[in-house]
C-alpha positions as CSV (number, residue, x, y, z in Angstrom):
1,M,0.0,0.0,0.0
2,A,1.2,3.5,-0.8
3,R,2.4,5.7,2.0
4,I,3.6,8.8,0.2
5,K,0.9,11.5,0.1
6,S,1.1,12.0,-3.7
7,A,0.9,8.3,-4.4
8,V,-2.2,8.0,-2.1
9,K,-3.8,11.0,-4.0
10,N,-3.0,9.4,-7.3
11,I,-4.7,6.2,-6.3
12,R,-7.8,8.2,-5.3
13,K,-7.8,10.1,-8.6
14,T,-7.3,6.8,-10.6
15,R,-10.3,5.2,-8.8
16,R,-12.5,8.2,-9.6
17,R,-11.5,8.3,-13.2
18,R,-12.0,4.6,-13.6
19,A,-15.5,4.8,-12.2
20,V,-16.4,7.7,-14.6
21,N,-14.9,5.9,-17.6
22,I,-16.8,2.7,-16.8
23,I,-20.1,4.7,-16.8
24,R,-19.2,6.5,-20.1
25,R,-18.1,3.2,-21.8
26,G,-21.4,1.6,-20.7
27,R,-23.4,4.5,-22.0
28,L,-21.6,4.2,-25.3
29,R,-22.1,0.5,-25.6
30,S,-25.8,0.8,-24.7
31,Q,-26.3,3.4,-27.4
32,I,-24.7,1.2,-30.0
33,K,-26.8,-1.8,-28.9
34,R,-29.9,0.5,-29.1
35,L,-29.1,1.4,-32.7
36,R,-28.3,-2.2,-33.7
37,S,-31.6,-3.4,-32.3
38,L,-33.4,-0.8,-34.4
39,L,-31.5,-2.0,-37.4
40,A,-32.5,-5.6,-36.6
41,K,-36.1,-4.5,-36.5
42,K,-35.7,-2.7,-39.8
43,D,-37.0,0.6,-38.3
44,A,-35.4,3.1,-40.7
45,G,-36.8,6.2,-39.1
46,G,-35.8,5.3,-35.6
47,A,-32.4,4.1,-36.7
48,S,-31.6,7.4,-38.5
49,R,-32.6,9.3,-35.3
50,E,-30.4,7.1,-33.1
51,L,-27.6,7.2,-35.6
52,A,-27.1,10.9,-35.0
53,R,-27.0,10.3,-31.2
54,T,-24.6,7.4,-31.6
55,L,-22.2,9.3,-33.8
56,S,-22.2,12.2,-31.4
57,L,-21.5,9.9,-28.5
58,L,-18.7,8.2,-30.4
59,D,-17.1,11.6,-31.1
60,K,-17.3,12.6,-27.4
61,S,-15.8,9.2,-26.4
62,I,-12.8,10.0,-28.6
63,G,-12.2,13.3,-26.8
64,T,-12.4,11.8,-23.4
65,G,-10.2,8.8,-24.3
66,I,-12.8,6.1,-23.8
67,I,-12.0,4.6,-27.3
68,H,-9.4,5.1,-29.9
69,R,-10.2,7.3,-32.9
70,N,-9.8,4.4,-35.4
71,T,-12.2,2.2,-33.4
72,A,-14.7,5.1,-33.4
73,A,-14.2,5.6,-37.1
74,R,-14.8,1.9,-37.8
75,H,-18.1,1.9,-35.7
76,K,-19.3,5.1,-37.4
77,S,-18.6,3.8,-40.9
78,R,-20.3,0.4,-40.3
79,L,-23.3,1.8,-38.6
80,T,-23.8,4.6,-41.1
81,R,-23.5,2.1,-44.0
82,Q,-26.1,-0.2,-42.3
83,V,-28.6,2.7,-41.7
84,N,-28.1,3.9,-45.3
85,A,-28.7,0.4,-46.7
86,L,-31.9,0.1,-44.6
87,Q,-33.2,3.4,-45.9
88,A,-32.4,2.4,-49.5
89,V,-34.5,-0.7,-49.2
90,R,-37.6,1.3,-48.2
């Protein structure tokens, strides 16, 4: 266990940051699942609305360091392509 004051403080900071990051990562994953469920139901209108929210959340997640920018780009590309394909079928 750490005894030095700065090390103890760093442990506290790390625990707080970890808790916040877990919440943010869970929010992102839930949003992606919500969009994918709408795609599975073939709900084009709902999917296009959720796509905007999902893309926004992905961009915010890059800024806070939750996910890597290439991972976000991959998700954005695939989800956008699926939504566009669903709208083209209509």
